[in-house]
N, C-alpha and C positions, 0 to 999 in steps of 0.2 A: 563230587571225588576226586572230578580231574585235575582242580586246581589244589588238590590237597597230594595229591602222586606226585605232579611236577614241584611241589615245594619239599616234599620228602626228598625225591631224585635229586633235589638242586643243593640239597642237606650236605645230602653225602658224598656229591662228589665234590663239592666244597670241602668238607674232609679227609677226602682223597688227595688233594692237592696240599692241604697242610700238612699231613702225618704220613706221607708215603713218596719215595722216589720224588726228592724235590725239583729234581730238572735246575736250573741256571740258576745261579747264586745272584742271591739278592743284596743290596748295598743299603740297607738298612732295615729297621725293624726288629722284634725281639727274637733270640734264639728260642722262642716255646714252637713246638710243632714244625719245625721247619723254615721256618722264617728266621732270615736271619740278616747279621751285620755286621758291623762293627770291622778290626784289624783281619787282615791274614793271617791265615793257621802257617809255622814252620814246616810240619809234618805232621806225622801220626801223633807222636808227642813233641819230642824237642830234640829230635835230629835234623838230617839236612833234607833235601828235596827241592827241584827245581820247582820255579811257578811259574815261569818263563813261557811263551807259547811257542807251537811249535805244529808241521804239520802234520796233520790225523788222520790214518786211514783208517777209512769205515766201511760196513756195508748195512744194511736194510735189509737182508737176505729176500732180497726181491724178485730173485729167481731160482729154479730148480736145481740148476749147478753148483751155486752156491751152499743152497741150503743139504745137496747131498756132503760136497764138502766138510763143511762145518760139520755137519752128524759122525761120520768118518772120523775125524781129530776128535768128537766128543765120546766118541763110544772108545775109541785106541785108549783114549785114558782113561776111562774107569765107568763113565757114565751110561746107566743102563739106555738101549736102544730104546726101550717103552716110553721110558721118558726123554728123550730124543724127540722122537714122535709126538709127543704129549706137546713139549715145547713148540715143535716149528707147525702143527696146529694153529695155534694162538699164531703165534707170524702171520702165517698164509690166511687165516682170517681177520689179523688188525692190518695187511697189508692192503687186503682185496675192500676192505670198508674205507682205509682212506683213499685208493685210488692211484693215479699215476703223481703221486706229489713229485715237484721237480729235483728233489735230493736224491731221489731212489734212481740206481744206476745197478745195472747186472755186476754181479763180483762185489770187489772192493772199490774204493777210490779215495781221493783224497781230499782235506782242505787245512789251507795256512791258518788254524784257530786250533784254541785249544776245547773247542767244542762245535759240533755241528749245527747251524742256526736254521732253522725250519720256519719258513716262509708261510706256510698255509695254518691255520687254525684248525689244530689238529685236534681241540676241547669241539669247539663248534660242529664239525664232523662227525664225530662219536655220540654228542648226543643230539645233533639230529637222526640219526639212525637205531638209537640204542634207548633204553630207557633203565638204565642199572653200569654201576660202575665196571672200568675197565679193571683188568689185570693191572697187579703191579709191580716193583724190581724185586719184591719179597715172594710175591706169589711165583714169577716165572725162575727166579732162583733156586727156591726151594722144589721148585718141578722138576729142574735139572740135579738137585743134590743130595736129594730126598735118601737116597741110598748109600751116602757119602758121610750120612749126617746120625750120630745116635743120639737117640732121645729116653729121657725116663717118662714118669709118667707121663699122660695125656694131659694140658688145662682147656680149658676153655678161652674162647677167645677175649681178650679185654674189650674194651669199648674206643679203647684207642685203635683197634683194629677194625671199625666198624666198615670202612671201604673196600677193608680186605674182605671180608665177611660179606659184603656185598657181592661182591664180583663174584667169589666162590657158592653160593646163593643162586645164584643169578645167570654167569656167564659161562655155558656149555662147556666150552674147552679147557674151563679150568675147574670145571667141579671136583673137589677132594672127596675122597670118602671118610666116614666119622675118625678112623685112623689117622690117615694123612695130616686131616682138621688138628685133632688132637697137638701132634707131633707140630703143625707148624705154630699153633700159640705156642708151645714150650718153648719154641726157640724165639717168637718176636713178639712176644706183650715185652712189654715195658718192664724197667728194671726201677726200682725206689734206689732215691738218692738224696741224702741229704743235700741242706745247704751248700750252695760249693761254686767256687770258680774253677776247681782243681781240676781238670783235664782225667788227671792219673784218679783223682777217686770216681770218679765216673766209670772210668776203665775198672777199674778195681770193684767196684760194685754191680756191675755188668758182668763180670769173671765168675764172682761171689754167688751169683745168683743163677747162671750158665749152671756154676756147677753143681748147684743143690738142686736143679733140675735134669743133672743127667744128660745135658748137653757135650758132646762131644766130638770131633771128627777125623775123619778117615787120612791117614799122612798118604801124599802120593801127589801126582802131576794138577789133581783140579782141587780149588781153595774155593771158599766162601771170603771174600772181599769185599769189607764195607762200612759205611761211614755211622758211627757210633756220637749221634747228636745229644744234647742234653735240651731240658725244659727246665727253666727256673719256674716258670710259673706253676706244674704241676707236679717239681723235684722229683723228677724221673729222667731214666736214660733212656735210648730207641733206636732203633738200626735205621737212621733216616732216608739211606740210599745202600742199596746192596748190588751185587752180582758174581758171575761165577768168572775165575779168572783159569786157565789152561795154561802149562807150560809144556812144550815137546819139542820136536826135531825144527819146525817149519817157525819156532819164536812164542811169541806169551800172545794169548789169545782173552779177551776181555768178552765176558756177554753181558747186556744189562737190557732191561725194559728202561730206557728212559725216566716218563715220568707217566704216569695213569693219561692216557689216552696220546701220550707221547709216542714215537717210535720204538721197536724194536734196535739195537744195533749190536752189530760185533765190534771190535775195535782190536787193529793189529796193534803190536807192540815188538820191541825188541827184546825188552828186560821189563819184570816183575814192576823194578822200581820206577820207571814211564807209568805202570797200572797208577803204582799208589801219588804221582804228580798228578796225570789227568784226574783224578778222584779230589786232590788237594787243589787245584785249578778250579775246581767246576763248583767246591762244597766246603772248602775251607774256611769261608766266610759265614757260613749260619751260624752265629751266635752275636750276641752283642758285649764289647766291651764291659766290664765291669760286673756285667749283670748276670750274664751265661756262662759255662765253660765253652773253648773250643769244641771242636769236633774232633775225632780221633779216626782216625784210618785205621781199621783191622784187617789182617790177615787169619782168616777162623775166629780163631777168640784172644789173639795177640797183637799187640800192638805194630801196623806196620811199619817198621824202621826201615 
């Protein structure tokens, strides 16, 4: 029985790594289930967007002072206090489990790179202490955004969301109610796509099916920013990475769970276009040229141009 439980957990964690919050871009492989390759993307669709590297200002929210300051920005922008509290409970739990990673600092710090490179094997650190999936980008983004997103009828989670479901079933800080889980599935269940290499076709399929599902977003300083990916094997479009963007007088903040078992990050930018470019730098190559469609960066339900 113990061997079977280990096998099941390893299978779930493998699915988690393949289907959500895909982390660093890979340089070869299929565009399905978040494994990418091929040439770089120009933009959300065909517009501009810098793919150069620069200084990245980030925080892993390791100290109470920065968590309090970020919580104030969240609530001032319209995120409910209770949702911010739930989010930071997950951050504190995760950071406590990881211990003193060398990349963790008080407040914000910076790296001269397009992404933070974490030296520790956070997957093993998680697996050595937990027997269920970690929260991922979709769960954490919905945790914060749920009061600003309208959904229609609830849905059951697709098998594609198996890792999300395992975390929601077993990880206490991110257990949703039945109503929350139905709304979460309506938002993040994959959408059917006819065989295509056209990113616009994948985007149109998502927009049409979100409209059918009654998905809409409140206008304001808080936005859901996502990477729409294409699986040519399953003929689906899916949200492979997502986070929450806040625009205020202090600048632009992007909050994400980098990947399952990888750290939470708050990134500080000067403009929302820098958020788009950050995502292009890190996820724009998650496709296979001539096989799958390029990823599309979304601002709520529109291409992030």
